HTML snippet that shows the backbone in 3Dmol.js (N, CA, C, O; Angstrom):
<script src="https://3Dmol.org/build/3Dmol-min.js"></script>
<div id="view" style="width:600px;height:400px;position:relative"></div>
<script>
const pdb = `
ATOM      1  N   MET A   1       0.826  -1.202   0.000  1.00  0.00           N
ATOM      2  CA  MET A   1       0.000   0.000   0.000  1.00  0.00           C
ATOM      3  C   MET A   1       0.864   1.258   0.000  1.00  0.00           C
ATOM      4  O   MET A   1       0.527   2.247  -0.650  1.00  0.00           O
ATOM      5  N   ALA A   2       1.973   1.218   0.726  1.00  0.00           N
ATOM      6  CA  ALA A   2       2.844   2.386   0.795  1.00  0.00           C
ATOM      7  C   ALA A   2       3.449   2.690  -0.572  1.00  0.00           C
ATOM      8  O   ALA A   2       3.640   3.853  -0.926  1.00  0.00           O
ATOM      9  N   THR A   3       3.749   1.643  -1.337  1.00  0.00           N
ATOM     10  CA  THR A   3       4.328   1.848  -2.662  1.00  0.00           C
ATOM     11  C   THR A   3       3.322   2.532  -3.585  1.00  0.00           C
ATOM     12  O   THR A   3       3.679   3.417  -4.362  1.00  0.00           O
ATOM     13  N   LEU A   4       2.074   2.117  -3.491  1.00  0.00           N
ATOM     14  CA  LEU A   4       1.025   2.724  -4.311  1.00  0.00           C
ATOM     15  C   LEU A   4       0.847   4.197  -3.941  1.00  0.00           C
ATOM     16  O   LEU A   4       0.692   5.039  -4.825  1.00  0.00           O
ATOM     17  N   THR A   5       0.868   4.507  -2.675  1.00  0.00           N
ATOM     18  CA  THR A   5       0.729   5.888  -2.223  1.00  0.00           C
ATOM     19  C   THR A   5       1.908   6.724  -2.701  1.00  0.00           C
ATOM     20  O   THR A   5       1.730   7.851  -3.163  1.00  0.00           O
ATOM     21  N   ARG A   6       3.101   6.175  -2.590  1.00  0.00           N
ATOM     22  CA  ARG A   6       4.291   6.893  -3.027  1.00  0.00           C
ATOM     23  C   ARG A   6       4.253   7.144  -4.538  1.00  0.00           C
ATOM     24  O   ARG A   6       4.594   8.234  -4.997  1.00  0.00           O
ATOM     25  N   THR A   7       3.841   6.140  -5.299  1.00  0.00           N
ATOM     26  CA  THR A   7       3.745   6.294  -6.746  1.00  0.00           C
ATOM     27  C   THR A   7       2.709   7.348  -7.110  1.00  0.00           C
ATOM     28  O   THR A   7       2.934   8.155  -8.011  1.00  0.00           O
ATOM     29  N   ALA A   8       1.578   7.345  -6.418  1.00  0.00           N
ATOM     30  CA  ALA A   8       0.532   8.335  -6.677  1.00  0.00           C
ATOM     31  C   ALA A   8       1.027   9.749  -6.369  1.00  0.00           C
ATOM     32  O   ALA A   8       0.732  10.684  -7.112  1.00  0.00           O
ATOM     33  N   LEU A   9       1.767   9.904  -5.293  1.00  0.00           N
ATOM     34  CA  LEU A   9       2.302  11.220  -4.948  1.00  0.00           C
ATOM     35  C   LEU A   9       3.347  11.684  -5.960  1.00  0.00           C
ATOM     36  O   LEU A   9       3.401  12.868  -6.294  1.00  0.00           O
ATOM     37  N   GLN A  10       4.167  10.773  -6.445  1.00  0.00           N
ATOM     38  CA  GLN A  10       5.169  11.127  -7.448  1.00  0.00           C
ATOM     39  C   GLN A  10       4.506  11.526  -8.760  1.00  0.00           C
ATOM     40  O   GLN A  10       4.937  12.474  -9.416  1.00  0.00           O
ATOM     41  N   LEU A  11       3.462  10.802  -9.138  1.00  0.00           N
ATOM     42  CA  LEU A  11       2.720  11.141 -10.349  1.00  0.00           C
ATOM     43  C   LEU A  11       2.055  12.501 -10.199  1.00  0.00           C
ATOM     44  O   LEU A  11       2.056  13.306 -11.130  1.00  0.00           O
ATOM     45  N   ASN A  12       1.493  12.753  -9.038  1.00  0.00           N
ATOM     46  CA  ASN A  12       0.858  14.037  -8.764  1.00  0.00           C
ATOM     47  C   ASN A  12       1.884  15.166  -8.848  1.00  0.00           C
ATOM     48  O   ASN A  12       1.589  16.229  -9.394  1.00  0.00           O
ATOM     49  N   ALA A  13       3.069  14.948  -8.322  1.00  0.00           N
ATOM     50  CA  ALA A  13       4.122  15.960  -8.388  1.00  0.00           C
ATOM     51  C   ALA A  13       4.555  16.202  -9.834  1.00  0.00           C
ATOM     52  O   ALA A  13       4.771  17.349 -10.225  1.00  0.00           O
ATOM     53  N   ALA A  14       4.684  15.148 -10.628  1.00  0.00           N
ATOM     54  CA  ALA A  14       5.085  15.288 -12.027  1.00  0.00           C
ATOM     55  C   ALA A  14       4.045  16.059 -12.820  1.00  0.00           C
ATOM     56  O   ALA A  14       4.393  16.911 -13.637  1.00  0.00           O
ATOM     57  N   VAL A  15       2.779  15.771 -12.588  1.00  0.00           N
ATOM     58  CA  VAL A  15       1.703  16.489 -13.280  1.00  0.00           C
ATOM     59  C   VAL A  15       1.696  17.954 -12.848  1.00  0.00           C
ATOM     60  O   VAL A  15       1.496  18.846 -13.672  1.00  0.00           O
ATOM     61  N   GLY A  16       1.910  18.198 -11.576  1.00  0.00           N
ATOM     62  CA  GLY A  16       1.958  19.571 -11.078  1.00  0.00           C
ATOM     63  C   GLY A  16       3.094  20.364 -11.688  1.00  0.00           C
ATOM     64  O   GLY A  16       2.906  21.520 -12.068  1.00  0.00           O
ATOM     65  N   ILE A  17       4.267  19.765 -11.790  1.00  0.00           N
ATOM     66  CA  ILE A  17       5.415  20.446 -12.388  1.00  0.00           C
ATOM     67  C   ILE A  17       5.149  20.722 -13.866  1.00  0.00           C
ATOM     68  O   ILE A  17       5.469  21.803 -14.361  1.00  0.00           O
ATOM     69  N   ALA A  18       4.569  19.756 -14.570  1.00  0.00           N
ATOM     70  CA  ALA A  18       4.252  19.957 -15.990  1.00  0.00           C
ATOM     71  C   ALA A  18       3.249  21.095 -16.171  1.00  0.00           C
ATOM     72  O   ALA A  18       3.368  21.886 -17.106  1.00  0.00           O
ATOM     73  N   CYS A  19       2.276  21.178 -15.292  1.00  0.00           N
ATOM     74  CA  CYS A  19       1.281  22.259 -15.384  1.00  0.00           C
ATOM     75  C   CYS A  19       1.914  23.620 -15.128  1.00  0.00           C
ATOM     76  O   CYS A  19       1.590  24.596 -15.804  1.00  0.00           O
ATOM     77  N   VAL A  20       2.810  23.686 -14.160  1.00  0.00           N
ATOM     78  CA  VAL A  20       3.479  24.948 -13.855  1.00  0.00           C
ATOM     79  C   VAL A  20       4.357  25.389 -15.023  1.00  0.00           C
ATOM     80  O   VAL A  20       4.394  26.573 -15.358  1.00  0.00           O
ATOM     81  N   VAL A  21       5.059  24.452 -15.638  1.00  0.00           N
ATOM     82  CA  VAL A  21       5.909  24.788 -16.784  1.00  0.00           C
ATOM     83  C   VAL A  21       5.059  25.255 -17.963  1.00  0.00           C
ATOM     84  O   VAL A  21       5.400  26.238 -18.621  1.00  0.00           O
ATOM     85  N   ALA A  22       3.959  24.558 -18.234  1.00  0.00           N
ATOM     86  CA  ALA A  22       3.083  24.959 -19.335  1.00  0.00           C
ATOM     87  C   ALA A  22       2.449  26.327 -19.065  1.00  0.00           C
ATOM     88  O   ALA A  22       2.327  27.142 -19.980  1.00  0.00           O
ATOM     89  N   ALA A  23       2.052  26.580 -17.832  1.00  0.00           N
ATOM     90  CA  ALA A  23       1.477  27.881 -17.490  1.00  0.00           C
ATOM     91  C   ALA A  23       2.524  28.982 -17.621  1.00  0.00           C
ATOM     92  O   ALA A  23       2.213  30.085 -18.070  1.00  0.00           O
ATOM     93  N   GLY A  24       3.753  28.690 -17.235  1.00  0.00           N
ATOM     94  CA  GLY A  24       4.829  29.669 -17.400  1.00  0.00           C
ATOM     95  C   GLY A  24       5.091  29.988 -18.859  1.00  0.00           C
ATOM     96  O   GLY A  24       5.319  31.143 -19.217  1.00  0.00           O
ATOM     97  N   ALA A  25       5.060  28.967 -19.700  1.00  0.00           N
ATOM     98  CA  ALA A  25       5.260  29.186 -21.137  1.00  0.00           C
ATOM     99  C   ALA A  25       4.122  30.025 -21.709  1.00  0.00           C
ATOM    100  O   ALA A  25       4.357  30.903 -22.539  1.00  0.00           O
ATOM    101  N   LEU A  26       2.900  29.765 -21.275  1.00  0.00           N
ATOM    102  CA  LEU A  26       1.764  30.540 -21.767  1.00  0.00           C
ATOM    103  C   LEU A  26       1.851  31.991 -21.304  1.00  0.00           C
ATOM    104  O   LEU A  26       1.554  32.902 -22.077  1.00  0.00           O
ATOM    105  N   MET A  27       2.251  32.216 -20.064  1.00  0.00           N
ATOM    106  CA  MET A  27       2.407  33.582 -19.564  1.00  0.00           C
ATOM    107  C   MET A  27       3.524  34.303 -20.310  1.00  0.00           C
ATOM    108  O   MET A  27       3.395  35.484 -20.632  1.00  0.00           O
ATOM    109  N   SER A  28       4.606  33.606 -20.582  1.00  0.00           N
ATOM    110  CA  SER A  28       5.708  34.190 -21.346  1.00  0.00           C
ATOM    111  C   SER A  28       5.240  34.577 -22.741  1.00  0.00           C
ATOM    112  O   SER A  28       5.590  35.642 -23.251  1.00  0.00           O
ATOM    113  N   LEU A  29       4.453  33.711 -23.348  1.00  0.00           N
ATOM    114  CA  LEU A  29       3.895  34.020 -24.673  1.00  0.00           C
ATOM    115  C   LEU A  29       2.950  35.214 -24.619  1.00  0.00           C
ATOM    116  O   LEU A  29       2.960  36.059 -25.514  1.00  0.00           O
ATOM    117  N   MET A  30       2.145  35.282 -23.583  1.00  0.00           N
ATOM    118  CA  MET A  30       1.196  36.387 -23.472  1.00  0.00           C
ATOM    119  C   MET A  30       1.916  37.716 -23.268  1.00  0.00           C
ATOM    120  O   MET A  30       1.413  38.764 -23.673  1.00  0.00           O
ATOM    121  N   LEU A  31       3.078  37.677 -22.649  1.00  0.00           N
ATOM    122  CA  LEU A  31       3.842  38.906 -22.456  1.00  0.00           C
ATOM    123  C   LEU A  31       4.654  39.281 -23.691  1.00  0.00           C
ATOM    124  O   LEU A  31       4.856  40.465 -23.963  1.00  0.00           O
ATOM    125  N   SER A  32       5.121  38.287 -24.437  1.00  0.00           N
ATOM    126  CA  SER A  32       5.981  38.572 -25.586  1.00  0.00           C
ATOM    127  C   SER A  32       5.207  38.731 -26.897  1.00  0.00           C
ATOM    128  O   SER A  32       5.660  39.454 -27.784  1.00  0.00           O
ATOM    129  N   ALA A  33       4.070  38.084 -27.040  1.00  0.00           N
ATOM    130  CA  ALA A  33       3.288  38.171 -28.279  1.00  0.00           C
ATOM    131  C   ALA A  33       1.792  38.197 -27.975  1.00  0.00           C
ATOM    132  O   ALA A  33       1.068  37.272 -28.347  1.00  0.00           O
ATOM    133  N   PRO A  34       1.324  39.248 -27.303  1.00  0.00           N
ATOM    134  CA  PRO A  34      -0.097  39.259 -26.914  1.00  0.00           C
ATOM    135  C   PRO A  34      -1.050  39.348 -28.103  1.00  0.00           C
ATOM    136  O   PRO A  34      -2.152  38.799 -28.055  1.00  0.00           O
ATOM    137  N   GLU A  35      -0.638  40.032 -29.166  1.00  0.00           N
ATOM    138  CA  GLU A  35      -1.533  40.172 -30.314  1.00  0.00           C
ATOM    139  C   GLU A  35      -1.744  38.834 -31.009  1.00  0.00           C
ATOM    140  O   GLU A  35      -2.828  38.563 -31.525  1.00  0.00           O
ATOM    141  N   ARG A  36      -0.704  37.990 -31.023  1.00  0.00           N
ATOM    142  CA  ARG A  36      -0.818  36.670 -31.651  1.00  0.00           C
ATOM    143  C   ARG A  36      -1.775  35.774 -30.857  1.00  0.00           C
ATOM    144  O   ARG A  36      -2.594  35.058 -31.433  1.00  0.00           O
ATOM    145  N   ILE A  37      -1.657  35.826 -29.549  1.00  0.00           N
ATOM    146  CA  ILE A  37      -2.533  35.018 -28.688  1.00  0.00           C
ATOM    147  C   ILE A  37      -3.974  35.520 -28.783  1.00  0.00           C
ATOM    148  O   ILE A  37      -4.906  34.723 -28.894  1.00  0.00           O
ATOM    149  N   ALA A  38      -4.154  36.849 -28.741  1.00  0.00           N
ATOM    150  CA  ALA A  38      -5.503  37.416 -28.803  1.00  0.00           C
ATOM    151  C   ALA A  38      -6.176  37.079 -30.136  1.00  0.00           C
ATOM    152  O   ALA A  38      -7.367  36.771 -30.173  1.00  0.00           O
ATOM    153  N   ALA A  39      -5.416  37.139 -31.221  1.00  0.00           N
ATOM    154  CA  ALA A  39      -5.986  36.817 -32.534  1.00  0.00           C
ATOM    155  C   ALA A  39      -6.389  35.347 -32.606  1.00  0.00           C
ATOM    156  O   ALA A  39      -7.430  35.019 -33.177  1.00  0.00           O
ATOM    157  N   ALA A  40      -5.580  34.464 -32.036  1.00  0.00           N
ATOM    158  CA  ALA A  40      -5.906  33.041 -32.053  1.00  0.00           C
ATOM    159  C   ALA A  40      -7.136  32.742 -31.206  1.00  0.00           C
ATOM    160  O   ALA A  40      -7.970  31.922 -31.589  1.00  0.00           O
ATOM    161  N   VAL A  41      -7.252  33.401 -30.059  1.00  0.00           N
ATOM    162  CA  VAL A  41      -8.429  33.189 -29.207  1.00  0.00           C
ATOM    163  C   VAL A  41      -9.681  33.735 -29.893  1.00  0.00           C
ATOM    164  O   VAL A  41     -10.745  33.121 -29.822  1.00  0.00           O
ATOM    165  N   ALA A  42      -9.558  34.882 -30.553  1.00  0.00           N
ATOM    166  CA  ALA A  42     -10.705  35.470 -31.240  1.00  0.00           C
ATOM    167  C   ALA A  42     -11.208  34.567 -32.365  1.00  0.00           C
ATOM    168  O   ALA A  42     -12.405  34.535 -32.651  1.00  0.00           O
ATOM    169  N   LYS A  43     -10.296  33.835 -33.001  1.00  0.00           N
ATOM    170  CA  LYS A  43     -10.678  32.933 -34.093  1.00  0.00           C
ATOM    171  C   LYS A  43     -10.997  31.519 -33.611  1.00  0.00           C
ATOM    172  O   LYS A  43     -11.257  30.633 -34.426  1.00  0.00           O
ATOM    173  N   ASP A  44     -10.978  31.300 -32.299  1.00  0.00           N
ATOM    174  CA  ASP A  44     -11.176  29.964 -31.717  1.00  0.00           C
ATOM    175  C   ASP A  44     -10.175  28.959 -32.272  1.00  0.00           C
ATOM    176  O   ASP A  44     -10.515  27.799 -32.503  1.00  0.00           O
ATOM    177  N   ASP A  45      -8.962  29.397 -32.482  1.00  0.00           N
ATOM    178  CA  ASP A  45      -7.905  28.555 -33.038  1.00  0.00           C
ATOM    179  C   ASP A  45      -6.939  28.169 -31.917  1.00  0.00           C
ATOM    180  O   ASP A  45      -5.834  28.703 -31.819  1.00  0.00           O
ATOM    181  N   TYR A  46      -7.370  27.246 -31.087  1.00  0.00           N
ATOM    182  CA  TYR A  46      -6.557  26.866 -29.927  1.00  0.00           C
ATOM    183  C   TYR A  46      -5.402  25.952 -30.304  1.00  0.00           C
ATOM    184  O   TYR A  46      -4.467  25.780 -29.522  1.00  0.00           O
ATOM    185  N   GLY A  47      -5.458  25.370 -31.482  1.00  0.00           N
ATOM    186  CA  GLY A  47      -4.351  24.540 -31.949  1.00  0.00           C
ATOM    187  C   GLY A  47      -3.088  25.357 -32.156  1.00  0.00           C
ATOM    188  O   GLY A  47      -1.987  24.895 -31.859  1.00  0.00           O
ATOM    189  N   SER A  48      -3.249  26.578 -32.670  1.00  0.00           N
ATOM    190  CA  SER A  48      -2.079  27.423 -32.870  1.00  0.00           C
ATOM    191  C   SER A  48      -1.513  27.901 -31.541  1.00  0.00           C
ATOM    192  O   SER A  48      -0.307  28.121 -31.425  1.00  0.00           O
ATOM    193  N   ILE A  49      -2.370  28.065 -30.536  1.00  0.00           N
ATOM    194  CA  ILE A  49      -1.881  28.432 -29.206  1.00  0.00           C
ATOM    195  C   ILE A  49      -1.080  27.271 -28.621  1.00  0.00           C
ATOM    196  O   ILE A  49      -0.017  27.479 -28.036  1.00  0.00           O
ATOM    197  N   ALA A  50      -1.586  26.061 -28.780  1.00  0.00           N
ATOM    198  CA  ALA A  50      -0.852  24.888 -28.289  1.00  0.00           C
ATOM    199  C   ALA A  50       0.480  24.744 -29.018  1.00  0.00           C
ATOM    200  O   ALA A  50       1.490  24.401 -28.404  1.00  0.00           O
ATOM    201  N   ALA A  51       0.487  25.002 -30.311  1.00  0.00           N
ATOM    202  CA  ALA A  51       1.739  24.934 -31.075  1.00  0.00           C
ATOM    203  C   ALA A  51       2.710  26.016 -30.618  1.00  0.00           C
ATOM    204  O   ALA A  51       3.913  25.771 -30.531  1.00  0.00           O
ATOM    205  N   ALA A  52       2.203  27.204 -30.326  1.00  0.00           N
ATOM    206  CA  ALA A  52       3.062  28.285 -29.852  1.00  0.00           C
ATOM    207  C   ALA A  52       3.642  27.974 -28.478  1.00  0.00           C
ATOM    208  O   ALA A  52       4.806  28.275 -28.212  1.00  0.00           O
ATOM    209  N   VAL A  53       2.836  27.371 -27.605  1.00  0.00           N
ATOM    210  CA  VAL A  53       3.341  26.976 -26.280  1.00  0.00           C
ATOM    211  C   VAL A  53       4.408  25.902 -26.442  1.00  0.00           C
ATOM    212  O   VAL A  53       5.439  25.955 -25.770  1.00  0.00           O
ATOM    213  N   GLY A  54       4.182  24.935 -27.315  1.00  0.00           N
ATOM    214  CA  GLY A  54       5.190  23.904 -27.568  1.00  0.00           C
ATOM    215  C   GLY A  54       6.469  24.499 -28.121  1.00  0.00           C
ATOM    216  O   GLY A  54       7.565  24.088 -27.741  1.00  0.00           O
ATOM    217  N   SER A  55       6.334  25.463 -29.017  1.00  0.00           N
ATOM    218  CA  SER A  55       7.505  26.135 -29.574  1.00  0.00           C
ATOM    219  C   SER A  55       8.263  26.899 -28.496  1.00  0.00           C
ATOM    220  O   SER A  55       9.494  26.906 -28.478  1.00  0.00           O
ATOM    221  N   GLU A  56       7.527  27.537 -27.605  1.00  0.00           N
ATOM    222  CA  GLU A  56       8.157  28.268 -26.493  1.00  0.00           C
ATOM    223  C   GLU A  56       8.905  27.307 -25.569  1.00  0.00           C
ATOM    224  O   GLU A  56      10.011  27.608 -25.122  1.00  0.00           O
ATOM    225  N   LEU A  57       8.305  26.159 -25.287  1.00  0.00           N
ATOM    226  CA  LEU A  57       8.968  25.168 -24.441  1.00  0.00           C
ATOM    227  C   LEU A  57      10.228  24.630 -25.108  1.00  0.00           C
ATOM    228  O   LEU A  57      11.238  24.411 -24.439  1.00  0.00           O
ATOM    229  N   LEU A  58      10.176  24.416 -26.416  1.00  0.00           N
ATOM    230  CA  LEU A  58      11.369  23.973 -27.140  1.00  0.00           C
ATOM    231  C   LEU A  58      12.451  25.050 -27.142  1.00  0.00           C
ATOM    232  O   LEU A  58      13.641  24.745 -27.066  1.00  0.00           O
ATOM    233  N   ARG A  59      12.032  26.295 -27.228  1.00  0.00           N
ATOM    234  CA  ARG A  59      12.997  27.396 -27.167  1.00  0.00           C
ATOM    235  C   ARG A  59      13.679  27.439 -25.809  1.00  0.00           C
ATOM    236  O   ARG A  59      14.885  27.672 -25.723  1.00  0.00           O
ATOM    237  N   TRP A  60      12.900  27.213 -24.735  1.00  0.00           N
ATOM    238  CA  TRP A  60      13.475  27.161 -23.387  1.00  0.00           C
ATOM    239  C   TRP A  60      14.449  25.994 -23.263  1.00  0.00           C
ATOM    240  O   TRP A  60      15.532  26.135 -22.696  1.00  0.00           O
ATOM    241  N   LEU A  61      14.052  24.841 -23.800  1.00  0.00           N
ATOM    242  CA  LEU A  61      14.914  23.659 -23.732  1.00  0.00           C
ATOM    243  C   LEU A  61      16.215  23.890 -24.498  1.00  0.00           C
ATOM    244  O   LEU A  61      17.290  23.506 -24.037  1.00  0.00           O
ATOM    245  N   HIS A  62      16.115  24.514 -25.661  1.00  0.00           N
ATOM    246  CA  HIS A  62      17.294  24.840 -26.451  1.00  0.00           C
ATOM    247  C   HIS A  62      18.222  25.786 -25.680  1.00  0.00           C
ATOM    248  O   HIS A  62      19.439  25.597 -25.687  1.00  0.00           O
ATOM    249  N   ALA A  63      17.661  26.794 -25.021  1.00  0.00           N
ATOM    250  CA  ALA A  63      18.467  27.717 -24.225  1.00  0.00           C
ATOM    251  C   ALA A  63      19.133  26.996 -23.055  1.00  0.00           C
ATOM    252  O   ALA A  63      20.285  27.275 -22.722  1.00  0.00           O
ATOM    253  N   LEU A  64      18.408  26.072 -22.436  1.00  0.00           N
ATOM    254  CA  LEU A  64      18.974  25.323 -21.315  1.00  0.00           C
ATOM    255  C   LEU A  64      20.111  24.427 -21.780  1.00  0.00           C
ATOM    256  O   LEU A  64      21.155  24.373 -21.129  1.00  0.00           O
ATOM    257  N   VAL A  65      19.935  23.730 -22.881  1.00  0.00           N
ATOM    258  CA  VAL A  65      20.971  22.859 -23.404  1.00  0.00           C
ATOM    259  C   VAL A  65      22.179  23.683 -23.859  1.00  0.00           C
ATOM    260  O   VAL A  65      23.322  23.273 -23.656  1.00  0.00           O
ATOM    261  N   HIS A  66      21.933  24.823 -24.465  1.00  0.00           N
ATOM    262  CA  HIS A  66      23.021  25.699 -24.893  1.00  0.00           C
ATOM    263  C   HIS A  66      23.811  26.196 -23.676  1.00  0.00           C
ATOM    264  O   HIS A  66      25.035  26.315 -23.728  1.00  0.00           O
ATOM    265  N   PHE A  67      23.098  26.483 -22.584  1.00  0.00           N
ATOM    266  CA  PHE A  67      23.741  26.939 -21.354  1.00  0.00           C
ATOM    267  C   PHE A  67      24.625  25.861 -20.749  1.00  0.00           C
ATOM    268  O   PHE A  67      25.709  26.149 -20.241  1.00  0.00           O
ATOM    269  N   LEU A  68      24.159  24.620 -20.804  1.00  0.00           N
ATOM    270  CA  LEU A  68      24.925  23.522 -20.212  1.00  0.00           C
ATOM    271  C   LEU A  68      26.065  23.139 -21.111  1.00  0.00           C
ATOM    272  O   LEU A  68      26.830  22.230 -20.787  1.00  0.00           O
TER     273      LEU A  68
END
`;
const viewer = $3Dmol.createViewer("view");
viewer.addModel(pdb, "pdb");
viewer.setStyle({}, {cartoon: {color: "spectrum"}});
viewer.zoomTo();
viewer.render();
</script>
């Protein structure tokens, strides 16, 4: 039972970290390209917002790898 609880807590932590990173990427996008986000929301084009968030995350990963 303890193993199941520990696994559930680790999964919960991983999901929480992923949500925080995705929210940070979205906030970064909203600060750097608000007109692009507003236009996509106005057109109900959430796929382009998801693609932009993914691109932002890849840009962060590239910067991190370049730093290391």
